[in-house]
C-alpha positions as CSV (number, residue, x, y, z in Angstrom):
1,M,82.3,99.0,105.5
2,I,83.7,96.0,103.6
3,P,87.2,94.7,104.0
4,T,88.8,92.5,101.4
5,A,90.2,89.1,102.2
6,P,93.6,88.8,104.0
7,E,96.6,87.2,102.4
8,L,97.3,83.8,103.9
9,P,100.9,82.3,104.3
10,R,101.4,78.9,102.8
11,N,104.8,78.3,104.3
12,R,107.7,80.6,105.3
13,D,107.8,83.5,102.8
14,S,105.3,81.9,100.3
15,H,101.6,82.8,100.3
16,Y,98.6,81.0,98.9
17,P,97.4,82.5,95.6
18,Y,95.5,85.6,96.5
19,R,91.8,86.1,95.9
20,A,89.8,89.2,96.9
21,D,86.7,88.9,99.1
22,S,83.7,88.4,96.8
23,Y,81.6,91.2,98.3
24,F,84.5,93.6,98.2
25,Q,85.4,92.8,94.6
26,Y,81.7,93.1,93.6
27,L,81.5,96.6,94.9
28,T,84.9,97.9,93.8
29,G,86.6,95.7,91.1
30,F,89.8,96.2,93.2
31,T,91.8,93.0,93.6
32,E,94.8,93.9,95.7
33,P,95.1,92.7,99.3
34,E,95.1,95.0,102.4
35,A,92.1,97.1,101.3
36,V,88.8,98.3,102.8
37,L,85.8,100.0,101.2
38,V,84.0,102.5,103.3
39,M,80.7,104.1,102.1
40,V,79.4,107.0,104.1
41,V,75.7,107.9,103.7
42,G,73.0,109.5,105.8
43,R,74.6,112.8,106.4
44,E,73.8,116.1,104.8
45,A,76.6,115.7,102.3
46,P,76.1,113.4,99.3
47,P,77.1,109.7,99.7
48,Q,80.8,109.1,99.5
49,S,82.8,106.0,98.6
50,M,86.3,105.7,100.1
51,L,89.0,103.1,99.5
52,F,91.8,102.4,102.0
53,C,94.6,100.5,100.3
54,R,98.3,100.0,100.2
55,E,100.5,103.0,99.4
56,K,102.4,103.1,96.2
57,N,105.8,101.5,96.9
58,L,108.2,101.1,94.0
59,E,110.6,99.0,96.0
60,R,107.9,96.5,96.9
61,E,106.6,96.5,93.4
62,I,110.0,95.0,92.3
63,W,109.2,92.0,94.5
64,D,105.4,91.7,94.5
65,G,104.2,93.5,91.3
66,F,102.2,96.6,90.5
67,R,100.3,98.5,93.2
68,H,97.7,101.2,92.3
69,G,98.3,103.2,95.5
70,P,95.5,105.5,96.8
71,D,95.7,108.1,94.0
72,G,95.8,105.5,91.2
73,A,93.0,103.5,92.7
74,R,90.7,106.5,93.1
75,E,91.2,107.4,89.4
76,A,91.1,103.8,88.0
77,F,88.0,102.6,90.0
78,G,85.9,105.7,90.1
79,L,86.0,106.3,93.9
80,D,85.2,109.6,95.6
81,A,88.3,109.3,97.8
82,A,91.2,107.0,98.6
83,H,93.6,106.8,101.5
84,A,96.5,104.7,102.7
85,I,95.4,101.6,104.6
86,G,97.5,102.7,107.6
87,E,95.1,105.7,108.1
88,L,92.0,103.6,108.5
89,D,92.0,103.0,112.3
90,G,92.6,106.7,112.9
91,K,89.8,107.8,110.6
92,L,87.2,105.2,111.6
93,P,85.9,107.0,114.8
94,E,85.3,110.2,112.7
95,L,83.6,108.2,110.0
96,L,81.3,106.4,112.5
97,A,80.4,109.5,114.5
98,D,76.8,110.5,114.3
99,Q,75.8,107.8,111.8
100,P,72.5,106.1,112.6
101,A,73.8,102.6,111.7
102,L,76.9,100.7,110.9
103,W,76.6,98.2,108.1
104,F,79.3,95.6,108.5
105,S,79.9,91.8,108.3
106,I,79.8,91.4,112.0
107,G,81.2,88.0,113.2
108,H,83.0,87.2,109.9
109,S,86.4,88.1,111.3
110,A,87.4,88.4,115.0
111,D,90.2,90.8,114.2
112,W,87.8,93.2,112.3
113,D,85.2,92.8,115.1
114,R,87.9,94.0,117.6
115,R,88.9,97.0,115.4
116,I,85.3,98.0,114.9
117,A,84.6,97.7,118.7
118,A,87.7,99.9,119.4
119,A,86.4,102.6,116.9
120,L,82.9,102.5,118.4
121,N,84.3,102.9,121.9
122,A,86.5,105.8,120.7
123,V,83.3,107.6,119.6
124,R,81.5,106.8,122.8
125,A,84.5,108.1,124.8
126,D,84.1,111.5,123.0
127,S,80.4,111.8,123.7
128,R,80.9,115.0,125.8
129,S,81.7,116.8,122.6
130,G,78.3,115.9,121.2
131,K,79.4,112.9,119.1
132,R,77.3,109.8,119.1
133,A,78.1,106.2,118.0
134,P,75.8,104.3,115.7
135,T,72.9,102.7,117.7
136,A,72.5,99.8,115.3
137,I,74.9,97.4,113.6
138,R,73.5,95.5,110.6
139,D,74.8,92.7,108.5
140,V,75.7,94.2,105.2
141,R,76.0,90.8,103.6
142,A,72.3,90.2,103.5
143,E,71.7,93.4,101.5
144,L,74.6,92.6,99.1
145,D,73.3,89.0,98.6
146,A,70.0,90.4,97.4
147,M,71.8,92.9,95.1
148,R,74.0,90.2,93.6
149,L,71.0,88.1,92.6
150,I,70.4,90.5,89.8
151,K,73.1,90.5,87.1
152,D,73.6,93.2,84.5
153,D,74.7,92.6,80.9
154,A,78.4,92.9,81.7
155,E,78.1,90.3,84.5
156,L,76.1,87.9,82.3
157,A,78.7,88.2,79.5
158,I,81.5,87.2,82.0
159,M,79.4,84.3,83.4
160,R,78.7,83.0,79.9
161,R,82.4,83.3,79.0
162,A,83.4,81.4,82.2
163,A,80.9,78.7,81.3
164,A,82.1,78.4,77.8
165,I,85.7,78.0,78.9
166,S,84.7,75.4,81.4
167,A,82.7,73.5,78.8
168,A,85.8,73.5,76.5
169,A,87.9,72.2,79.4
170,H,85.5,69.3,80.0
171,V,85.5,68.4,76.3
172,R,89.4,68.5,76.4
173,A,89.3,66.1,79.4
174,M,86.9,63.7,77.7
175,R,89.1,63.5,74.7
176,F,92.1,62.8,76.9
177,V,90.7,60.1,79.1
178,A,91.8,56.5,78.6
179,P,92.2,53.4,80.8
180,G,95.6,53.5,82.6
181,R,95.8,57.3,82.9
182,F,95.6,58.9,86.4
183,E,92.9,61.2,87.7
184,Y,95.5,63.9,88.2
185,E,96.5,63.8,84.5
186,V,92.9,64.6,83.6
187,E,92.8,67.4,86.2
188,A,95.9,68.8,84.6
189,E,94.0,69.0,81.2
190,L,91.2,70.9,82.9
191,L,93.6,73.4,84.6
192,H,95.5,73.9,81.3
193,E,92.3,74.8,79.4
194,F,91.0,77.1,82.2
195,R,94.3,79.1,82.2
196,R,94.8,79.0,78.5
197,Q,91.5,80.7,77.9
198,G,91.9,83.3,80.6
199,C,90.4,82.0,83.8
200,E,92.5,83.2,86.8
201,S,91.9,79.9,88.6
202,P,89.6,77.0,89.1
203,A,86.4,78.1,90.8
204,Y,86.9,75.4,93.4
205,T,89.0,72.3,93.9
206,S,88.4,70.1,90.9
207,I,86.8,66.7,91.5
208,V,88.1,64.0,89.1
209,A,86.7,60.7,90.5
210,G,87.0,57.4,88.7
211,G,84.9,54.4,89.7
212,A,83.9,54.2,93.4
213,N,85.7,57.5,94.1
214,A,82.7,59.2,92.5
215,C,80.6,58.1,95.5
216,V,82.7,60.4,97.8
217,L,80.7,63.7,97.4
218,H,83.8,66.0,97.7
219,Y,86.5,63.7,96.5
220,V,89.6,65.7,95.7
221,G,92.5,63.2,96.0
222,N,92.6,62.8,92.2
223,D,95.4,60.3,92.4
224,Q,94.0,57.0,91.3
225,V,94.4,55.1,88.0
226,L,91.4,55.0,85.6
227,R,90.1,51.6,84.7
228,D,88.2,50.4,81.7
229,G,84.6,49.7,82.5
230,D,84.4,52.4,85.2
231,L,82.7,55.8,84.9
232,L,84.6,59.0,85.5
233,L,82.9,61.9,87.3
234,I,84.3,65.3,86.7
235,D,83.1,68.3,88.8
236,A,85.1,71.3,87.7
237,G,84.7,74.9,86.6
238,G,86.9,78.0,86.0
239,E,86.6,81.4,87.6
240,L,86.8,84.5,85.4
241,A,87.0,88.0,86.9
242,G,85.5,86.8,90.1
243,Y,82.6,84.9,88.5
244,A,82.5,81.1,88.9
245,S,81.2,78.4,86.6
246,D,80.3,74.9,87.7
247,I,79.9,71.8,85.5
248,T,79.6,68.1,86.5
249,R,79.6,65.3,84.0
250,S,80.0,61.5,84.1
251,F,81.2,59.4,81.2
252,P,82.8,56.0,80.6
253,V,86.6,55.7,80.9
254,G,86.7,53.3,78.0
255,G,84.4,55.3,75.7
256,R,81.3,53.1,75.9
257,F,78.6,52.8,78.5
258,S,77.5,49.4,79.8
259,G,73.8,48.7,79.6
260,P,73.0,49.7,83.2
261,Q,75.3,52.7,83.0
262,A,73.6,53.9,79.9
263,D,70.1,53.5,81.5
264,V,71.1,55.6,84.5
265,Y,72.8,58.2,82.2
266,D,69.7,58.5,80.0
267,L,67.5,58.9,83.1
268,V,69.6,61.7,84.5
269,L,69.8,63.4,81.0
270,D,66.0,63.3,80.6
271,A,65.6,64.8,84.0
272,Q,68.0,67.6,83.2
273,T,66.4,68.3,79.9
274,A,63.0,68.5,81.5
275,A,64.3,70.9,84.2
276,I,65.9,73.2,81.6
277,A,62.7,73.3,79.6
278,A,60.8,74.3,82.7
279,V,63.0,77.3,83.5
280,R,61.4,80.7,83.1
281,P,62.4,84.2,84.3
282,A,60.7,85.1,87.5
283,P,58.1,87.9,87.3
284,P,59.2,91.2,88.9
285,S,58.3,91.4,92.5
286,P,55.9,94.2,93.6
287,S,58.7,95.8,95.6
288,R,61.0,96.0,92.6
289,M,58.2,97.4,90.4
290,R,57.6,100.1,92.9
291,R,61.4,101.0,93.0
292,R,61.3,101.4,89.2
């Protein structure tokens, strides 16, 4: 069972831009809030994938935009079944009954831990009818982390596209930089290129750090003026269809390195070039060869 991320209020009736939970999006491709994926295996019937999501609501769509609804989501995302999210708590005890194990991200959310505990207790309370609650709870994230290490061709294509967009954004920023401009102006150039080429958002808060600000590992103030003679460090990448890119580069604000700056830059560049040349695909592990 994998719930997606909750919506978070920013202030009053405004929310932060929504992003689905990475594990949930990886398994479903579904990006709407208020959704849960349940996969039932281990019984005599074939494995079944179920999505619980918001109901279709034309009035709310006027305010918030399109909703698939259960029927639309089932058809669009290739699920075996889909139900309204309001039905989840009522169906959970039935779905958990007589399963040998529950795979869930235990400890990730106190609210979900309480809901799962309530469902398990409901199964235990019905034990006289012969139903049994799962005897093991396992962290599904460990299995999904291992799965996500291996990328298929479609995933690789998205990652390469995200990286290409981010590289173009860095080039745009380099061309824009000049003494007297502010870090946030450079950040705006990055964000413009990310969005112009189709990234939904930056993959993380962009670091645009001039001079001594680059010594702050996660500097995100981005509000200082750029000075001639300083280096500018940019750590920024775009996110495309849930896949992040990540690029860090340092270069002179005035367009030319000083002698010591050039020495350090060349040393780091040589190290990076050597590391890239040493990279090789890992040989298949014996366990993966057996599975094939």
